[in-house]
C-alpha positions in Angstrom: 86.3 81.2 169.0 83.5 82.8 166.7 85.6 86.3 166.8 88.8 84.2 165.4 86.9 82.9 162.3 85.6 86.2 161.4 88.9 87.2 161.3 90.1 84.4 159.5 87.1 85.1 156.8 88.2 88.7 156.2 91.9 88.2 155.8 90.6 85.4 153.1 88.6 87.6 151.4 91.0 90.3 151.6 93.8 88.2 149.7 91.3 86.9 147.3 90.3 90.4 146.4 93.9 91.6 146.3 94.9 89.1 143.8 91.8 89.8 141.6 93.2 93.5 141.8 96.5 92.1 140.6 95.2 90.4 138.0 94.2 93.4 136.1 90.7 92.7 134.9 87.7 94.6 135.6 84.2 92.6 134.9 83.1 92.9 131.1 80.0 93.7 129.3 78.7 90.2 128.0 76.8 89.6 124.7 75.3 86.5 124.1 74.8 85.1 120.2 74.9 81.7 118.9 77.2 80.4 116.6 79.7 83.4 116.5 82.0 82.5 113.7 84.1 86.2 113.5 84.4 89.5 114.6 85.1 92.6 112.9 85.8 96.2 114.5 85.2 99.6 112.7 87.2 102.8 113.6 84.0 104.4 115.1 83.7 101.8 117.8 81.1 99.3 116.4 81.4 95.6 116.3 80.1 93.7 113.2 79.3 90.1 114.1 78.8 87.1 111.7 77.0 83.6 112.4 77.3 80.3 111.3 74.2 81.2 108.8 76.5 84.5 107.5 74.2 87.2 109.4 75.6 90.2 110.0 75.1 91.8 113.4 76.4 95.3 114.6 76.7 96.3 118.2 78.5 99.2 120.2 80.7 98.7 122.7 78.4 98.9 125.2 76.8 95.8 124.3 74.0 97.7 122.7 72.4 95.9 119.4 72.2 98.6 116.2 71.5 96.9 112.9 71.8 93.4 111.4 71.7 92.1 107.8 70.7 88.7 106.3 71.8 87.7 103.1 69.5 86.3 100.7 71.9 83.7 99.7 73.2 82.3 102.8 76.8 80.4 103.4 79.6 80.3 105.8 81.4 83.5 105.9 85.4 83.0 105.9 86.1 86.6 106.2 85.0 89.7 107.5 86.6 93.1 107.1 85.0 96.4 109.0 88.4 98.3 110.0 88.4 100.2 106.5 86.9 103.7 106.8 83.8 103.5 104.3 82.9 99.5 103.7 82.2 96.2 105.0 83.3 93.0 103.6 82.6 89.7 103.3 83.9 86.8 101.4 82.7 83.0 101.5 84.6 80.2 100.1 81.2 77.7 99.5 79.6 80.6 97.4 83.0 81.7 95.9 81.7 85.5 96.3 82.5 88.7 97.8 79.7 91.3 99.4 80.5 94.9 99.9 78.1 97.0 102.3 78.3 100.4 103.8 78.0 101.3 107.4 74.6 101.1 107.8 74.9 97.5 106.1 73.1 98.1 103.3 74.6 96.0 100.0 76.4 98.1 97.8 78.3 95.0 95.6 78.0 91.2 95.2 80.0 89.6 92.9 81.0 85.7 91.7 84.6 85.7 92.0 84.8 82.7 89.7 83.5 85.3 86.8 86.8 87.9 87.6 89.2 85.0 86.3 89.4 83.4 89.7 89.0 79.8 89.8 89.2 78.8 93.4 89.4 81.6 96.0 90.5 80.4 98.9 91.1 83.4 100.9 90.3 87.0 100.2 90.3 90.5 102.0 89.8 94.2 101.3 92.4 96.4 101.2 93.3 99.9 100.2 92.2 101.8 97.2 89.8 99.6 96.0 92.0 96.4 96.0 90.7 92.9 96.8 93.4 90.5 97.5 92.4 87.2 96.2 94.5 83.6 96.8 93.4 81.4 93.9 94.4 77.7 95.2 94.1 76.6 91.8 97.2 78.3 90.9 98.5 79.5 93.8 98.6 82.9 93.0 97.6 86.0 94.9 95.7 88.5 92.6 95.4 92.0 93.4 91.8 92.9 91.8 90.5 96.5 91.4 86.4 96.1 92.2 85.2 99.1 91.0 87.4 98.8 87.7 86.3 95.2 87.5 89.9 93.9 86.8 92.6 91.8 88.0 95.8 94.7 88.4 98.6 92.0 89.6 99.3 88.5 90.1 102.0 87.2 92.3 102.5 83.3 92.1 103.4 82.4 96.0 104.7 78.8 94.9 107.7 81.0 93.6 108.5 83.5 96.6 107.2 80.9 99.6 109.0 77.9 98.0 109.2 76.2 101.4 105.5 76.1 102.1 102.2 73.9 101.3 100.7 77.3 100.6 97.5 76.3 102.5 96.5 79.7 102.9 93.3 80.4 105.3 93.4 83.8 105.3 94.6 87.6 104.3 94.5 90.9 106.1 96.2 94.2 104.5 97.4 96.2 107.8 99.7 99.5 107.6 100.6 98.8 104.0 101.6 95.1 104.3 100.1 92.0 103.7 99.6 89.4 106.1 98.8 85.6 104.9 98.1 83.3 107.5 99.3 79.2 106.6 97.8 76.6 108.2 100.7 74.9 110.7 103.2 77.4 109.3 102.5 80.4 110.9 102.1 84.0 109.1 104.0 85.0 105.7 104.2 88.8 105.4 104.4 90.9 102.1 104.9 94.6 101.3 101.7 96.0 99.2 103.2 95.1 95.9 103.2 91.1 97.4 106.8 90.9 97.8 107.8 88.7 100.4 109.4 90.1 103.6 109.5 87.4 106.4 107.3 84.9 108.3 106.4 84.8 112.0 105.2 82.4 114.1 101.5 82.3 114.9 99.1 80.3 117.2 97.2 77.9 114.4 93.8 78.3 116.0 93.8 82.2 116.0 92.7 84.7 113.6 94.5 87.5 112.4 94.5 90.5 115.1 96.3 93.9 115.1 97.2 96.4 117.5 99.3 99.1 116.4 102.5 97.6 115.4 101.5 93.9 117.1 100.1 91.2 115.7 97.7 89.7 118.7 96.8 86.3 119.8 95.9 84.7 122.5 96.7 81.1 124.4 94.7 79.3 127.2 96.5 81.3 129.8 98.2 84.5 127.9 97.5 87.1 125.6 101.0 87.5 123.1 101.5 91.2 121.4 104.6 90.6 118.8 105.9 93.5 117.1 105.8 92.5 113.5 108.7 94.8 112.8 111.2 93.7 115.5 109.5 90.1 116.4 109.6 91.2 119.9 106.9 89.8 121.7 104.8 90.6 125.2 102.6 88.8 127.4 99.9 89.7 129.6 97.5 87.2 131.7 94.2 87.0 130.7 90.8 86.5 132.9 90.8 82.9 134.2 87.5 82.0 133.0 88.5 82.1 129.5 89.4 79.4 127.2 89.7 78.9 123.4 89.0 82.5 123.1 90.0 84.9 119.9 90.9 88.3 120.6 90.2 92.1 119.0 91.8 95.2 120.6 90.6 99.1 120.1 91.5 102.0 121.9 88.8 101.5 124.4 88.3 97.9 124.6 89.7 94.6 125.0 87.0 92.0 123.2 87.3 88.2 123.6 85.2 85.9 121.9 84.3 82.4 121.3 81.0 80.5 119.8 79.0 81.6 122.2 79.4 84.7 123.7 81.3 88.5 123.2 83.3 89.9 126.5 84.0 93.4 126.1 86.7 94.8 129.0 87.5 98.5 129.1 91.2 98.8 128.2 91.4 101.4 130.3 90.8 98.7 133.4 92.9 95.9 132.2 96.6 95.4 132.0 97.1 96.8 128.3 95.9 100.3 129.4 99.6 101.6 128.7 99.8 100.0 125.2 
């Protein structure tokens, strides 16, 4: 009888191990941080994390802490952007200001947006060639602002090109010479780099804009979804079962899931996305 239970236990454990292997996710590196609001990746493999107070924390993919920055004027950060080669960008709706830092988190520039001819900035991001894209909710205009020359280069009235939209723009990102506007309950509007409308895509409402190659990436309770923003073709992958209501970022080496309390860093080579 004892031998029977040993054999049964062996096959039970073997079955569980096989399912775990087929699931395709190895144990992650975990970083515990209180009140995470956003994460951004640079092209050197560093993670930049913002908390509720507006502090910026820098980590390696290995989970090792590197540096931090605490602003003199604290407030919620609505946009953190580290993907450009040289600078880190933050924007706060509450403070109506943007800040640019170098890779070592030394402040380079800090400016009040309302001093630049913008009345009520609802979303902003750093783009290519020193451009800051700023959505002014007071007149529904998307502004191209050159932060080095300190002038608005172009304004696009979104109410004329997105005629059926409520224009509740939550987030902007420039990626591969395209501008992506996340609009509440509507999805993502895609514009060219002169702010001309191209098309719209559906998108999970609670997700932040995230990209990998030609894909817009989001997470549901059970799946990671990669949507080719050129062809609209989706791919889906199961996510680890312990994840729930997480955001996602993807780099060459890692797949990063995060919520308000922790960051989980999975090796891309040991995941279902290893061929992507």
